[in-house]
C-alpha positions as a LaTeX table, in Angstrom:
\begin{tabular}{lrrr}
\hline
Residue & $x$ (\AA) & $y$ (\AA) & $z$ (\AA) \\
\hline
Met1 & $-32.53$ & $-12.53$ & 5.85 \\
Ser2 & $-32.74$ & $-8.74$ & 5.72 \\
Pro3 & $-34.57$ & $-6.65$ & 8.29 \\
Pro4 & $-38.03$ & $-5.50$ & 6.96 \\
Asp5 & $-37.49$ & $-1.68$ & 7.88 \\
Thr6 & $-34.08$ & $-0.68$ & 6.41 \\
Asn7 & $-33.51$ & 2.91 & 6.08 \\
Val8 & $-30.69$ & 3.55 & 3.45 \\
Glu9 & $-29.93$ & 7.10 & 4.71 \\
Thr10 & $-29.48$ & 5.97 & 8.29 \\
Glu11 & $-27.36$ & 3.02 & 7.23 \\
Ser12 & $-25.13$ & 4.95 & 4.94 \\
Arg13 & $-24.45$ & 7.65 & 7.68 \\
Lys14 & $-23.61$ & 4.64 & 10.05 \\
His15 & $-21.13$ & 3.20 & 7.66 \\
Lys16 & $-19.19$ & 6.47 & 6.56 \\
Val17 & $-16.45$ & 6.30 & 9.30 \\
Pro18 & $-15.82$ & 2.54 & 8.70 \\
Ile19 & $-15.75$ & 2.89 & 5.00 \\
Trp20 & $-13.20$ & 5.87 & 5.21 \\
Gly21 & $-11.12$ & 3.83 & 7.46 \\
Ile22 & $-10.87$ & 0.93 & 5.19 \\
Leu23 & $-10.02$ & 3.38 & 2.29 \\
Leu24 & $-7.17$ & 4.83 & 4.22 \\
Ala25 & $-5.96$ & 1.29 & 5.03 \\
Val26 & $-5.98$ & 0.42 & 1.37 \\
Ile27 & $-4.18$ & 3.64 & 0.46 \\
Phe28 & $-1.52$ & 3.02 & 3.18 \\
Gly29 & $-1.05$ & $-0.59$ & 2.32 \\
Leu30 & $-0.34$ & 0.47 & $-1.44$ \\
Leu31 & 2.10 & 3.27 & $-0.24$ \\
Met32 & 4.09 & 0.60 & 1.71 \\
Ile33 & 4.16 & $-1.88$ & $-1.28$ \\
Leu34 & 5.31 & 1.15 & $-3.37$ \\
Ala35 & 8.13 & 1.86 & $-0.81$ \\
Ile36 & 9.23 & $-1.86$ & $-0.58$ \\
Val37 & 9.50 & $-1.99$ & $-4.45$ \\
Thr38 & 11.32 & 1.14 & $-4.67$ \\
Thr39 & 13.87 & 0.21 & $-2.06$ \\
Ala40 & 14.48 & $-3.14$ & $-3.49$ \\
Phe41 & 15.30 & $-1.59$ & $-7.08$ \\
Glu42 & 17.47 & 0.94 & $-5.41$ \\
Arg43 & 19.33 & $-1.59$ & $-3.46$ \\
Ser44 & 19.73 & $-3.82$ & $-6.49$ \\
Asp45 & 21.23 & $-1.13$ & $-8.39$ \\
Glu46 & 23.76 & $-0.19$ & $-5.63$ \\
Glu47 & 24.93 & $-4.09$ & $-5.44$ \\
Ala48 & 25.36 & $-4.05$ & $-9.36$ \\
Ala49 & 27.49 & $-0.82$ & $-9.18$ \\
Gly50 & 29.45 & $-2.24$ & $-6.36$ \\
Glu51 & 30.34 & $-5.49$ & $-8.11$ \\
Ala52 & 31.31 & $-3.53$ & $-11.31$ \\
Ala53 & 33.63 & $-1.41$ & $-9.11$ \\
Val54 & 35.24 & $-4.60$ & $-7.54$ \\
Glu55 & 35.57 & $-6.36$ & $-10.94$ \\
Gly56 & 37.29 & $-3.25$ & $-12.33$ \\
Gln57 & 40.21 & $-3.37$ & $-10.03$ \\
Pro58 & 43.53 & $-5.23$ & $-10.63$ \\
\hline
\end{tabular}
């Protein structure tokens, strides 16, 4: 059930801050996922280079 006297302008002003907060949280989450993926790929490259160096030793 919705209220009979909904004022869209007032409601949009009331919800502006929470919507910006949700948007910032989503952006932060995407940046964290990007950082995790980047770190995982960098570490896998370092491990592969380390294994090649060990195998090349007599």
